[in-house]
C-alpha positions, -999 to 999 in steps of 0.1 A, spaced: -374 -328 348 -403 -340 322 -416 -368 325 -404 -381 288 -368 -373 302 -368 -395 334 -389 -423 312 -358 -418 295 -330 -423 319 -348 -449 333 -350 -471 300 -308 -462 297 -304 -477 336 -321 -506 327 -303 -511 295 -268 -509 313 -279 -530 337 -283 -557 314 -245 -570 323 -228 -550 295 -196 -532 309 -177 -512 279 -143 -536 286 -160 -568 278 -186 -557 251 -162 -546 230 -138 -575 224 -163 -582 194 -172 -556 170 -196 -555 139 -210 -523 122 -236 -517 96 -250 -493 76 -283 -488 54 -316 -474 44 -354 -478 55 -384 -470 49 -420 -484 53 -452 -470 74 -459 -446 106 -491 -438 124 -505 -419 148 -532 -399 163 -527 -365 152 -549 -351 182 -582 -354 161 -589 -390 176 -582 -408 143 -553 -428 135 -537 -420 102 -511 -443 80 -488 -428 59 -453 -437 42 -427 -433 68 -396 -405 63 -368 -421 47 -337 -427 68 -303 -437 64 -286 -456 96 -255 -468 108 -245 -491 141 -223 -508 161 -232 -538 179 -209 -550 204 -205 -584 216 -188 -606 240 -161 -630 225 -169 -655 255 -204 -658 240 -211 -640 209 -249 -646 210 -254 -614 229 -252 -581 213 -256 -543 224 -264 -522 195 -261 -486 188 -278 -475 161 -274 -438 151 -301 -425 122 -312 -393 99 -345 -389 88 -344 -372 54 -376 -360 39 -399 -345 40 -387 -331 71 -351 -334 87 -348 -353 121 -321 -374 140 -323 -403 164 -308 -430 181 -317 -462 193 -300 -488 223 -304 -524 218 -301 -556 231 -299 -582 205 -298 -624 202 -281 -638 177 -300 -672 171 -273 -680 144 -245 -662 131 -274 -653 98 -303 -644 124 -306 -621 154 -335 -607 175 -337 -578 189 -351 -551 214 -345 -515 231 -350 -482 232 -357 -455 202 -361 -421 200 -358 -393 180 -340 -362 199 -337 -333 172 -359 -311 162 -382 -323 186 -386 -356 213 -404 -388 205 -391 -418 228 -403 -454 229 -396 -491 221 -385 -509 195 -382 -548 187 -373 -569 150 -353 -593 137 -315 -587 115 -311 -614 84 -277 -614 76 -266 -629 41 -229 -631 37 -208 -624 6 -172 -642 23 -152 -632 -10 -162 -594 -2 -158 -598 33 -192 -581 38 -230 -588 43 -261 -575 28 -289 -574 56 -327 -569 60 -343 -555 86 -376 -554 99 -389 -534 130 -415 -519 146 -414 -491 175 -437 -476 195 -430 -439 204 -456 -428 234 -435 -400 247 -427 -365 234 -428 -333 231 -451 -329 195 -473 -359 207 -506 -350 219 -515 -367 248 -526 -401 247 -512 -407 209 -487 -431 205 -463 -428 174 -457 -461 156 -435 -471 129 -430 -501 106 -396 -500 89 -376 -524 66 -339 -516 66 -317 -528 39 -280 -526 42 -246 -539 42 -229 -550 75 -191 -560 81 -173 -577 110 -149 -547 125 -129 -574 146 -115 -589 119 -105 -551 99 -93 -540 133 -71 -569 141 -36 -563 147 -13 -578 119 5 -605 133 41 -604 148 66 -620 136 84 -646 163 116 -628 171 134 -665 171 123 -671 136 131 -638 122 164 -644 138 171 -675 125 160 -667 93 185 -636 87 213 -656 90 204 -683 63 208 -677 24 
């Protein structure tokens, strides 16, 4: 097993050890979808770090929160980089909602196809609610460092600085079951004119 895979497994085990159980975390759920770009940099193996525009990416995420303390969230993010080359990746994050409109996060990130690159990410999530529509517009600046990978030169670290913008919704309210009529009220109402 490669060193990068061992570290990815260790990172996943550490994130799962944060006290999250699927039953507890799935009680509250949010989702978002957005588009990101920014700056990426790295050493191509010649000893010089070069920065360029990051690949445009489309991403979707779900955040799971415990209803006892909605400030803590586990984010599961999937993304596809579109140009100039296509790549797919994912992130697992721990997030802390400081207010209903602002969260900070940190976690693991990686590209899994066509090559593997793994590392960490940190950032902030700002949401502006549009209550009449039941959604929020969000902006999310983040920085990532990926020191492990199959196509990275030895000693090189790929860095990303992204800004994601998109829409967010609370799936807990959208997926909540419709309220049931009380059977005694329904029977009382059936006999009245």
